[in-house]
Every structure is written in C-alpha cells, then in structure tokens.
C-alpha positions as CSV (number, residue, x, y, z in Angstrom):
1,M,165.4,56.0,48.1
2,T,161.9,56.0,49.6
3,T,161.4,56.1,53.3
4,A,158.1,55.7,55.2
5,C,157.2,57.0,58.7
6,D,154.2,58.0,60.7
7,V,155.3,61.6,61.2
8,L,157.8,63.6,59.2
9,V,159.2,66.6,61.1
10,V,160.9,69.3,58.9
11,G,163.5,71.1,60.9
12,A,165.8,70.0,63.7
13,G,165.4,73.0,65.9
14,P,164.1,72.8,69.4
15,V,160.5,72.5,68.4
16,G,161.0,69.7,65.9
17,L,163.4,67.8,68.3
18,T,161.0,68.2,71.2
19,L,158.1,66.9,69.2
20,A,160.2,64.0,67.9
21,N,161.1,63.0,71.5
22,L,157.5,63.1,72.6
23,L,156.4,61.1,69.6
24,G,159.3,58.6,70.0
25,Q,158.3,58.2,73.6
26,Q,154.8,57.2,72.5
27,G,156.1,54.6,70.0
28,V,155.3,56.7,66.9
29,D,157.6,56.2,64.0
30,V,159.1,59.7,63.5
31,L,161.7,61.1,61.2
32,V,163.3,64.5,61.5
33,V,164.9,66.0,58.4
34,E,167.1,69.1,58.5
35,R,168.7,70.8,55.5
36,E,171.7,72.0,57.5
37,L,174.6,69.5,58.1
38,E,174.5,69.9,61.8
39,L,172.7,71.7,64.6
40,I,172.9,75.5,64.6
41,D,175.6,76.3,67.2
42,Y,174.7,79.9,68.1
43,P,172.2,80.8,70.8
44,R,169.0,82.5,69.8
45,A,166.8,82.1,72.8
46,V,168.1,82.8,76.3
47,G,165.1,82.0,78.5
48,I,163.3,78.8,79.3
49,D,160.2,78.9,81.5
50,D,158.5,76.6,83.9
51,E,156.0,75.2,81.3
52,A,158.9,74.3,79.0
53,L,160.8,72.7,81.8
54,R,157.8,70.6,82.6
55,A,157.6,69.5,79.0
56,M,161.3,68.5,79.3
57,Q,160.3,66.5,82.4
58,T,157.6,64.8,80.5
59,A,160.0,63.9,77.7
60,G,162.4,62.5,80.3
61,L,165.2,65.0,79.6
62,V,164.9,67.6,82.3
63,D,167.9,66.3,84.3
64,E,170.1,66.7,81.2
65,V,168.7,70.2,80.5
66,L,169.0,71.7,84.0
67,P,172.8,71.9,84.1
68,H,172.5,74.5,81.2
69,T,170.2,76.8,83.1
70,I,170.2,79.6,85.6
71,P,167.1,79.1,87.8
72,D,165.0,82.0,89.0
73,Q,166.9,84.6,86.9
74,K,165.8,88.1,87.9
75,I,165.3,90.8,85.3
76,Y,165.7,94.5,86.0
77,M,164.0,96.9,83.6
78,V,165.9,100.2,83.8
79,N,165.9,103.6,82.0
80,G,168.7,105.5,80.4
81,D,169.9,106.6,83.8
82,R,169.9,103.0,85.1
83,V,167.0,103.8,87.4
84,I,165.0,100.6,88.0
85,L,161.6,100.8,86.4
86,S,160.4,97.4,87.4
87,E,161.7,94.0,88.5
88,V,160.6,90.6,87.2
89,N,161.4,87.9,89.8
90,P,158.7,85.3,90.1
91,T,159.7,82.7,92.7
92,T,156.7,80.4,92.8
93,R,156.8,76.8,91.7
94,E,153.2,76.4,90.5
95,F,154.2,73.9,87.8
96,G,157.1,72.4,89.7
97,W,159.9,74.5,88.2
98,P,161.2,78.0,88.4
99,R,159.2,80.4,86.2
100,R,162.2,82.1,84.7
101,N,165.5,80.5,83.8
102,G,168.4,81.7,81.7
103,F,169.8,78.9,79.4
104,V,172.2,78.2,76.6
105,Q,170.1,77.1,73.7
106,P,172.7,75.1,71.6
107,L,173.5,72.9,74.6
108,V,169.8,72.2,75.2
109,D,169.3,71.5,71.5
110,Q,172.1,68.9,71.8
111,V,170.3,67.3,74.7
112,L,167.1,67.1,72.6
113,L,169.0,65.6,69.6
114,A,170.7,63.0,71.9
115,G,167.4,62.1,73.4
116,L,166.2,60.6,70.1
117,E,168.9,57.9,70.6
118,R,166.6,56.4,73.2
119,F,164.0,55.4,70.7
120,P,164.6,52.9,67.7
121,N,161.5,54.6,66.1
122,A,162.9,58.1,66.1
123,T,165.6,59.3,63.7
124,A,167.2,62.6,62.6
125,R,168.7,63.1,59.2
126,F,170.9,66.1,58.5
127,G,171.7,67.5,55.0
128,A,168.2,66.6,53.9
129,E,166.3,69.5,52.4
130,V,162.6,69.1,51.6
131,T,161.8,70.6,48.2
132,D,158.2,69.6,47.7
133,L,155.2,68.2,49.6
134,V,152.3,66.4,47.9
135,E,149.3,65.3,49.9
136,D,146.9,62.5,49.0
137,A,144.1,60.8,50.9
138,D,146.4,58.6,53.0
139,G,149.4,60.8,53.7
140,V,152.0,63.2,52.4
141,V,155.0,62.5,50.1
142,A,158.0,64.7,50.7
143,T,160.6,65.1,48.0
144,L,164.2,65.7,49.1
145,A,166.9,67.7,47.3
146,D,168.9,64.5,46.7
147,G,166.0,62.9,44.9
148,G,164.8,60.7,47.7
149,T,161.3,60.7,49.0
150,V,159.6,60.3,52.4
151,R,156.1,59.1,52.7
152,A,154.4,60.1,56.0
153,R,150.9,60.0,57.4
154,Y,151.5,63.6,58.8
155,V,154.1,66.3,58.3
156,V,155.0,69.0,60.9
157,A,156.9,72.0,59.5
158,A,159.1,73.4,62.2
159,E,161.8,75.0,60.0
160,G,161.8,78.5,61.3
161,G,160.3,81.9,60.5
162,A,161.2,81.8,56.8
163,S,159.4,78.4,56.6
164,P,159.5,77.2,53.0
165,T,156.6,74.9,53.8
166,R,154.4,77.8,54.9
167,K,155.3,79.7,51.7
168,R,154.8,76.7,49.5
169,L,151.3,76.2,51.0
170,G,150.5,79.9,50.5
171,I,149.7,80.4,54.1
172,S,149.7,84.1,55.2
173,F,152.1,85.4,57.8
174,E,150.6,88.7,58.9
175,G,152.1,91.1,61.4
176,E,154.9,93.6,61.4
177,T,158.7,93.9,61.1
178,R,160.4,96.6,63.1
179,P,162.2,99.1,60.9
180,S,165.5,98.7,62.8
181,D,167.6,95.6,63.3
182,G,169.3,94.3,66.5
183,I,172.8,93.1,67.1
184,V,173.7,90.2,69.5
185,I,177.1,89.9,71.0
186,D,178.0,86.8,73.1
187,V,181.1,86.7,75.2
188,A,182.8,83.9,77.2
189,N,184.4,84.6,80.6
190,D,181.7,87.0,81.7
191,P,183.3,90.3,82.6
192,I,180.4,91.3,84.8
193,G,179.7,88.1,86.7
194,T,176.3,89.0,88.2
195,P,173.5,86.4,87.7
196,H,170.6,88.7,86.6
197,A,169.5,90.2,83.3
198,V,169.1,93.9,82.6
199,F,166.9,95.4,79.9
200,G,167.8,99.0,79.3
201,G,165.2,101.3,77.9
202,D,167.7,104.0,77.0
203,P,166.4,106.4,74.4
204,A,170.0,106.9,73.3
205,R,170.2,103.2,72.4
206,S,168.2,100.4,74.0
207,Y,170.1,97.3,75.1
208,A,170.0,94.1,77.1
209,S,172.7,92.4,79.2
210,I,172.0,88.9,80.1
211,A,174.0,86.4,82.2
212,L,173.9,82.9,80.8
213,P,175.2,79.6,82.2
214,H,178.9,78.5,81.9
215,G,180.3,82.1,82.2
216,I,178.6,83.4,79.0
217,R,177.1,86.9,78.8
218,R,174.9,88.2,76.0
219,W,174.5,91.8,75.0
220,E,171.8,92.9,72.6
221,F,171.6,96.4,71.1
222,T,169.1,98.1,68.8
223,L,170.6,99.4,65.6
224,F,169.4,102.6,64.1
225,E,167.7,102.5,60.7
226,E,170.7,104.1,59.0
227,E,173.1,101.5,60.4
228,T,173.6,98.5,58.1
229,A,174.2,94.9,59.0
230,D,177.9,95.1,58.1
231,V,178.6,97.0,61.3
232,V,178.7,93.6,62.9
233,D,182.2,93.0,61.4
234,D,183.6,96.4,62.6
235,D,185.6,95.9,65.7
236,A,185.7,99.6,66.5
237,Y,181.9,99.8,66.3
238,I,181.5,96.7,68.5
239,F,183.9,98.1,71.1
240,G,182.1,101.4,71.0
241,L,178.8,99.7,71.8
242,L,180.3,97.8,74.7
243,A,182.4,100.6,76.2
244,P,179.7,101.9,78.5
245,H,179.2,98.4,79.8
246,V,182.6,97.0,80.7
247,P,186.0,98.4,81.8
248,D,187.8,97.3,78.6
249,P,185.8,96.0,75.6
250,T,189.0,95.2,73.7
251,R,189.8,92.4,76.3
252,L,186.5,90.6,75.9
253,D,186.4,87.0,74.7
254,I,183.8,87.5,72.0
255,I,182.3,84.2,70.9
256,R,179.9,85.5,68.2
257,R,178.1,88.6,66.9
258,R,175.1,88.6,64.7
259,V,172.5,90.9,63.3
260,Y,168.8,89.9,63.5
261,R,165.4,91.4,62.7
262,H,162.5,92.1,65.0
263,H,159.3,90.4,63.7
264,A,155.8,89.9,65.2
265,R,153.9,87.7,62.9
266,I,151.3,84.8,63.0
267,A,150.4,82.3,60.3
268,G,146.9,82.5,58.9
269,R,146.4,78.9,59.9
270,F,148.4,76.2,61.7
271,R,147.0,73.2,59.8
272,H,146.7,72.5,56.0
273,G,145.3,69.0,55.6
274,R,147.9,66.6,56.9
275,I,150.6,69.3,57.3
276,F,151.0,71.4,60.4
277,L,153.1,74.5,61.2
278,A,154.8,74.7,64.6
279,G,157.2,77.1,66.3
280,D,158.6,80.0,64.3
281,A,157.0,78.6,61.2
282,A,153.7,79.4,62.8
283,H,154.5,82.5,64.8
284,V,157.4,84.8,65.6
285,M,157.7,87.5,68.3
286,P,160.2,90.1,69.6
287,V,162.8,88.6,71.9
288,V,162.1,91.0,74.8
289,G,159.3,88.9,76.2
290,G,161.6,85.8,76.1
291,Q,158.7,83.6,74.9
292,G,159.5,82.7,71.3
293,W,161.3,79.5,72.2
294,N,158.8,78.6,74.9
295,S,155.8,79.2,72.7
296,G,157.3,76.8,70.2
297,I,157.7,74.1,72.9
298,R,154.1,74.7,73.8
299,D,153.2,73.9,70.2
300,A,155.2,70.7,70.3
301,F,153.6,69.7,73.6
302,N,150.1,70.4,72.4
303,L,150.5,68.7,69.1
304,G,152.6,65.8,70.2
305,W,150.1,63.8,72.2
306,K,147.3,64.5,69.7
307,L,149.4,63.2,66.8
308,A,150.4,60.1,68.8
309,T,146.7,59.4,69.7
310,V,145.5,59.7,66.1
311,V,148.4,57.7,64.6
312,K,147.8,54.9,67.1
313,G,144.1,54.8,66.1
314,L,142.8,55.9,69.5
315,S,141.2,59.1,68.3
316,A,139.8,60.3,65.0
317,D,141.7,62.8,62.8
318,G,139.3,65.6,64.0
319,L,141.3,65.7,67.3
320,L,144.1,67.4,65.3
321,D,141.9,70.4,64.5
322,T,142.1,71.3,68.1
323,Y,145.8,72.1,67.8
324,E,145.1,75.4,66.0
325,T,141.9,76.0,68.0
326,E,143.9,75.9,71.3
327,R,147.2,77.4,70.3
328,L,146.2,80.3,68.1
329,G,144.5,82.3,70.8
330,H,147.3,82.0,73.3
331,V,150.1,82.7,70.9
332,T,148.3,85.8,69.6
333,Q,148.2,87.1,73.2
334,M,151.9,86.3,73.7
335,V,152.9,88.0,70.5
336,A,151.0,91.1,71.5
337,V,152.6,91.2,75.0
338,S,156.1,90.7,73.5
339,L,155.5,93.4,70.9
340,G,154.2,95.8,73.6
341,M,157.3,95.2,75.8
342,A,159.6,95.6,72.8
343,K,158.0,99.0,71.9
344,E,158.2,100.2,75.5
345,M,161.8,99.3,76.0
346,T,163.2,100.1,72.6
347,D,161.5,103.4,71.8
348,H,164.1,106.1,71.1
349,D,161.8,109.0,71.5
350,P,162.9,110.9,74.6
351,A,159.4,112.2,75.3
352,K,157.8,108.7,75.2
353,A,160.7,107.3,77.3
354,A,160.0,110.1,79.9
355,E,156.3,109.3,80.0
356,R,157.1,105.6,80.5
357,D,159.4,106.5,83.4
358,R,156.7,108.7,84.9
359,I,154.2,105.9,84.8
360,A,156.7,103.4,86.3
361,A,157.5,105.8,89.1
362,N,153.8,106.1,90.0
363,R,152.9,102.4,90.1
364,T,151.2,101.3,93.2
365,P,152.7,98.6,95.5
366,E,150.1,96.1,94.1
367,E,151.1,97.0,90.5
368,R,154.8,96.5,91.3
369,E,154.1,93.2,92.9
370,A,152.2,92.1,89.8
371,Q,155.2,93.0,87.7
372,T,157.5,91.1,90.0
373,R,155.5,87.9,89.8
374,Q,155.2,88.3,86.0
375,A,151.5,88.7,86.0
376,F,151.7,90.3,82.5
377,K,152.5,86.9,81.0
378,P,149.3,85.3,79.7
379,Q,148.8,81.7,80.9
380,P,147.4,79.2,78.5
381,K,143.7,78.9,78.9
382,F,141.5,77.1,76.4
383,D,137.8,77.8,76.1
384,Q,137.4,75.4,73.2
385,G,139.1,72.2,72.1
386,V,139.6,69.2,74.3
387,V,138.0,70.9,77.2
388,V,134.7,70.3,79.0
389,H,133.2,73.1,81.0
390,T,130.9,71.9,83.8
391,P,128.4,74.1,85.6
392,L,129.3,75.4,89.0
393,P,127.6,73.1,91.5
394,E,125.2,74.7,94.0
395,F,124.7,72.0,96.5
396,K,124.4,73.1,100.2
397,T,127.4,71.0,101.1
398,L,129.5,73.5,99.1
399,P,130.1,77.0,100.3
400,A,128.9,79.7,97.9
401,R,132.0,81.1,96.2
402,D,132.8,82.8,93.0
403,V,135.8,80.7,91.9
404,P,137.6,80.9,88.5
405,R,136.8,78.0,86.2
406,L,140.1,76.1,85.6
407,A,139.1,73.7,82.8
408,G,141.4,74.5,79.9
409,S,144.3,75.8,82.1
410,I,147.4,73.9,83.3
411,F,147.1,71.6,86.3
412,P,149.6,72.5,89.1
413,Q,152.6,70.3,90.0
414,P,153.3,70.4,93.7
415,R,155.7,68.0,95.4
416,A,154.0,64.8,96.6
417,T,154.9,61.3,97.5
418,D,154.5,58.0,95.6
419,A,152.8,55.0,97.2
420,D,156.1,54.2,99.1
421,G,156.3,57.6,100.6
422,A,159.2,58.9,98.5
423,E,158.9,62.6,97.9
424,M,159.0,63.8,94.3
425,L,157.2,66.1,91.8
426,L,153.6,65.2,91.2
427,D,154.0,64.1,87.5
428,D,156.7,61.7,88.6
429,A,154.5,60.3,91.3
430,T,151.4,59.8,89.1
431,G,153.1,58.9,85.8
432,Q,152.6,60.7,82.5
433,G,149.7,60.6,80.0
434,W,146.0,61.0,80.6
435,R,145.2,61.1,84.4
436,V,141.9,60.9,86.3
437,I,142.7,62.4,89.7
438,T,140.4,62.3,92.7
439,W,140.8,63.6,96.2
440,N,140.6,61.0,98.9
441,N,138.5,58.7,96.7
442,D,139.0,55.5,94.7
443,P,138.2,56.8,91.2
444,T,137.1,53.3,90.0
445,A,134.1,53.6,92.4
446,F,132.7,56.3,90.1
447,L,133.5,54.9,86.7
448,S,131.6,52.4,84.6
449,A,133.2,49.4,82.9
450,E,132.8,51.2,79.6
451,R,134.8,54.3,80.8
452,L,137.4,52.1,82.4
453,A,137.9,50.2,79.2
454,V,138.5,53.4,77.2
455,L,140.9,54.7,79.8
456,D,142.8,51.4,79.6
457,R,143.1,51.8,75.8
458,L,144.4,55.3,76.3
459,G,147.0,54.1,78.8
460,A,145.5,56.6,81.4
461,R,146.4,56.7,85.0
462,L,143.8,56.5,87.8
463,V,145.1,58.5,90.7
464,Q,143.9,58.6,94.3
465,V,145.3,61.5,96.3
466,V,145.3,61.2,100.1
467,P,146.9,63.1,102.9
468,K,150.3,61.6,103.6
469,A,149.1,60.4,107.0
470,Q,146.6,58.1,105.3
471,L,149.1,56.8,102.8
472,P,150.0,53.4,104.4
473,W,146.3,52.5,104.9
474,A,145.2,53.7,101.5
475,R,148.0,51.8,99.8
476,K,146.8,48.6,101.3
477,Q,143.2,49.2,100.4
478,A,143.9,50.5,96.8
479,T,142.2,48.9,93.9
480,A,144.4,47.2,91.3
481,G,145.4,49.8,88.7
482,V,144.9,52.8,90.9
483,T,148.0,54.9,91.8
484,V,148.0,56.2,95.3
485,V,149.7,59.6,95.9
486,G,150.5,61.2,99.2
487,D,149.7,64.9,99.7
488,L,152.3,66.9,101.7
489,G,149.9,69.6,102.8
490,G,150.6,73.3,102.9
491,E,149.7,76.3,100.7
492,S,150.8,74.7,97.4
493,S,149.5,71.2,98.1
494,L,146.8,69.4,96.2
495,Q,144.6,69.5,99.3
496,A,144.8,73.3,99.1
497,W,144.0,73.2,95.4
498,F,140.9,71.0,95.9
499,D,140.0,73.1,99.0
500,A,139.7,76.1,96.9
501,R,137.5,74.3,94.3
502,P,133.9,73.0,94.5
503,F,135.1,69.8,92.8
504,G,136.6,66.6,93.9
505,A,137.8,65.1,90.6
506,V,139.8,66.4,87.7
507,V,140.6,64.9,84.3
508,V,144.1,65.9,83.1
509,R,145.4,65.6,79.5
510,P,148.9,64.3,78.6
511,D,150.0,68.0,78.2
512,H,148.9,68.7,81.8
513,V,145.9,70.8,80.8
514,I,142.8,70.3,82.8
515,A,140.3,68.7,80.4
516,A,137.5,68.9,83.0
517,E,136.7,69.3,86.7
518,C,133.6,67.9,88.5
519,L,132.2,66.3,91.6
520,T,133.2,62.7,91.9
521,Q,129.6,61.5,91.4
522,E,129.6,63.3,88.0
523,L,132.9,61.8,86.9
524,D,131.6,59.1,84.6
525,D,129.3,61.4,82.6
526,V,131.9,64.2,82.4
527,L,134.6,61.7,81.3
528,G,132.3,60.6,78.5
529,K,132.1,64.3,77.3
530,V,135.9,64.5,77.5
531,F,136.2,61.5,75.2
532,E,133.8,63.0,72.8
533,A,135.8,66.3,72.7
534,A,139.0,64.3,72.1
535,C,137.4,62.3,69.2
536,V,138.2,59.1,71.0
537,A,137.5,56.2,68.8
C-alpha cells in the first residue's frame, strides 16, 4: 500500500507529536509513523519550561497539559551533608508561564497524541517501522517493514537518540558518553510529599529526588562503573539505594525502575536534503539540566512553521536551511550547560566535591540571585536566519541608551486585553502566526499595499497595542483587519517593554521570535527585509 502526505514524521515521541499538531493546525497533510505498537509509558523527562508551555499554548493544548504539571517547582542543589549549595526558583512569567514545572511525560504525550484527532489531515500510525528512505527531486519515499511505502515532500526523523535515520544517512553524532550509567526509580503514593526537587552532589553516590504530579516521586542514582545494569532487578540493591531517603523502602509502591546512559552528543547536521533530524535524533544531553525534552520541543516549534510555509508555497525551500542555522548554536550551548551541571553534581571525587562546596559557600548575593532566577540557562538568540538586525537609531527624540538588541530573541507574553477588554495572555489576544505589533499606532498607516498583500497571504496579524484606558476609543477607530489590544501597564507590560526600547514596532514570527524591531516609519522597509530573510515567495 502506498500513502502520500506533505510531511512524514518518523517517531511518535513528544517532538514528533508536537510537530504533527503544529502542522495539522496549519492544514498540512502530516503522517506520524511509530515502530512501537503504542506510546512509551514510562517517564523520561520530568521538567517542562515556559517556552515549551507557550508552544503547547500555540498548539491549542496547554489547558490539557497543565493538569499534569507542578508549576514553579523549586530545585535545591545540596552536597553530601545536605547543605544547600544553591536554589533554583525562577518566579517570573516573561513568556506567560512558569519557568520551571515538574510534569509526567507519558500523560502529556497522550495529550499530544489525542490532539491529532482535531485535524482530518493529521494521522498517527503505530507498528509502522521505516526501513529505508530514498529521496528524489520531488520528495522522499519511505519503505515500511510491512512492505508499504509512504511518499512525502519532506521527512522529519524524531525517533530518538539511536535514530536509524541519522545512521542511515551517515550523519555524525559527536560528543561523549559518561562511563557510568544511572538508575531511575519511580514510585506512586509519594512517601515524602514535598513539592520540590533535590539534586544531591554526594561524592559517595550522587542522586536526585523529584516530586511529580499525581503523587509520583522519582529518584535517580548514579551507578558506579563496576555496577552492571542487572542491579535494577535486585530488590535488596534497590532498597539499599533508597534506605537513606525514606523510613521504609520495602513499603514503597514502585512503579518502574530502569537503567539509562548519560550522553552529550550533537548531530553533524540537522538537514540532509528533504530529511530533517529533530529532538534526540539531533542532540542528546544529560538529564541534570532538565532541557532535553524542552530542546526537542524548540526544534518542533522552529521547524513546524517553516515546513508549513514552504509546503503551502508561501516561501521557497531555502527557508528550511534556517532550521539548522538557528537551532544548532543554541542547542550546543544547552548541551554544554547540561554537561557542566552533570559533571559538577555527579563527580565522586571528594576533593573536587569539597572545592565545589567551597565555591558555592563564597558566592556573592548577586551570584546567588542569578542562580535562583536560572540565569545559567541560555535563552534562544539567533544572530542569523529569519532575523533582521536594524541599526540603533540616534535621533534626538530618543534618549541615548546602550540597550541590548532583541531581534532573534523571544518576544515576551504579558497579560493584556482583547478589543472587548477581556484579560488574557498576549498570544490569545493577538492570535497566532506572524504578527506586526506597533505601540499606539495603526500599523497599516506605515505599510504599503505590496507589504499588506504579502502579510495577507501569510495570514499575518496586524496588532495595535494601546493603554487599556484608550481601548474603547481605539476600537471604534480601528482599521479593518487590525487587532486592537489593551495594555495593562506595570513592570511586565508591553508599554514597559517598548519604553525600554528605542523602537515602536516589532515583527514577530509564528514561533514568537522577534524577526525585527524598528521605528514605525521604517516598518515597510524592514518588513521587506524580513520577507527576504524568510524566502517569501
């Protein structure tokens, strides 16, 4: 049997399913194939961040995901004597959601799979293993183990760190594998009951203890090199690991226990013709940083809108080259940070652990505050790709300030109001997709008929932000096709954001990345450069 689709996604993990939802939402014909007979039912990731929750919001699934999360989950880094080395507790809502959240991955994966049922053009097929991929000038033909074939315009391999697609294409996967494994133990009916997570840098044996939703607790322990994977089946060994952590390990309701390897690797390239790598197929990192799952969701979010735009004929294929251009640099940073944290917290050399403790004890208040707000986590920031960097204006109307350039970074999401005055998150008030946002101005006054026509083809939103006090008047005066949004004021408002910038207009991509910022009078010219960077047809 031969099947045809626009995009074939190999792997029904969180990355593949997120991508399929985003493509289905855009009307792209997408098929997900998974060699297993059902979703993997054991948790791997335990943390979902604010960027990923915003992606879930964009996909229309955040309300179904939130019940399986612990918002604002605090992390304590402790040493072997349980002395707190640092706390991670970011409480800001820059992107509209808590920065750190514990979650149960299998339940969120189920939400993502069920989300495909909303779209007649999105399908998942289990028990379907891809055994070969052959590319030609117009697409890719995938051969399945049952003899069937799928013809797709593009293929995204999201089938995990052991990716057969990556190996079949001969793409390198450079990095390192830690010499020792780890063991994960999940229990129901949490015997501790506290909401936070603890990472223990104990030179005797490093560990993590993490509260998860629905009364689940996870423990992770580092195994020593001489300990083999079969210890996972030894009850006495497991109870010995847990004895220092609970009153009676024999009474625990153990759900599962698994041994895993610590990898830090990045694929040599993320694109091979019409085939793309995403998620663990493209990069893997130690679990300590809690960013493996989230990095994969960033891949799906970055690639999803680009594939949809190209498939629908709105941009040339060259747009897809920017996926690797934009994602490779950031994920390289994230792997390095995760690897550094893993080495710091899992080093069993007592001398190195003592030096780590000494450094932690001598941190300044400013350094401790930076740890608390998770300043060590690199935020996505693209210097190349679908980004236009405009010169800093030097007009006398603008105060002379040395401000960071934000093109290529993520646009904030404060709470605002829609045109009727109902309060909600900004993305819900403006609508999704491309957005041209101006402060207190009608954007159409600065755009040519040519630019407006392209924006219309892209399904872009023209957004006029005004102080809430002006909302009734602005709504009556609004040009047809312009979305009026009311700003609530305060430190996290859009007014505060524009106040700090020497620009009054911003172009935001469908993945909420700032494509360009400029003065409103420059908007038409700058938008033309954005279209060029996005290979808009």
